N, C-alpha and C positions, 0 to 999 in steps of 0.2 A: 521406211515403209510402215505405215500404221496398221496396227492390228485391229481387226474388226471381230474379235473373239467374242462369243457370248458367255454368259454366266456358266452355262453347262460346260462349255469348251474350257473354260478357266479351270473349273474344279476338276474336269477329267485330266487336263495336262499338268496340273500341279499336284493333284492327289489329295488335295486338302480344299477347305472353304476358301473362297477368295478373301484378301487381305482387306482391311478397311480402305486402303488406298485404291485397290482395284474397284472396289464397290463405289468409291468416290467419283472415280473416273467414269464408270457406267452411268452413275446418276447424273454426273455433269452432262455426258452425251445425251442422255435423255431429256434433261432440261433444256439443253441447247436446241434440239430437234423441236421440242414443244415451243420453245420461244421463237424459233425461226418460223414454225407453222403460224403461230399467233402474229408475227410480223407480217406474213403474207397476207393473212386474213384483214389485217389492219390496213395494209397498202391497197388491197382491192376495195375496201371500204371507203377509203380516202379517194381513190381514183374514180369510183362510182359516183360519190358526192361531188367531187369536181365535174365530172361529166353531167350529172343532173343539174347542177348550178349554171353551167355553160347553156344547157338546153332550155332551162328557165329563162336566163337572160337573153337568149337569142329570141324566144318567143315575146318577151316583153319590148325588145328593141323593134322587132317586126310590128307589134302592134303600135309602138309609138309612130313609126314611119307611116302606117296606114290609117290611124284613127287620131285626129286632132284632139278630140275631148280626152282620149285615154293619155295622149302626150302631155297634156295640160295637167291632169291629175297626177301623173307619175312625176312630172318635174316639180309640181308643188309639194309632193311628198319628199323628194330628194332635197329641195331647198329647206323645208321644215327639219329634216333630219341632219342639216349641215354639210351635206355632200357637195363638194366643189367640183368644178370642171376636171381638175388633176385626179381627184378621188375615182370619177367615173372612167377617165381615160386609163388610170392604172388598172383597174378592174378589167376594162375590155381589153387591154393589152395582154394581162396575164392569161386571159381565156382565148386569146387568138381572134378576138372578135372586132378590133379597133378598125382595121382597114375596111370591113364591110360596112360598118355602123358609125363612121366618123361624122356622118352629118347629123346624127343624133346629138353629138356633143356640140355642133354649132347650134342646133335648135335650143339645147338647154341654155347655152350662153345667152341667146337672145332672150329667152324666157327669164333669166336671172336679171338681165338688164332692165326689163320691163317691171319686174316685181320686187326687186331688192329695195328700192327706195320708195315704192309705191305704199 
């Protein structure tokens, strides 16, 4: 059973100041708690960023489906940036968007066929 004694409890129980080892353990526990809290904040930030990215991508994909000019401009940008069908599929798969927006992949393929050799 792990003791959760405070510094004051240690001093009272020992009748002396805590040893360097005891202080190191307390310091470690404090640092561990601080690190754990920082880890939770980082995880929340990453999850928020992923959620934001998914929302942005879903908006772009919806716009592609409903606006031909926007689709052309987006596909042109993807092609200029060297994004392949596979790159787009991987991103949509990771975000859970591929099944809903698989037709965008087909549209991008058609766009690439028309514009790669042109």
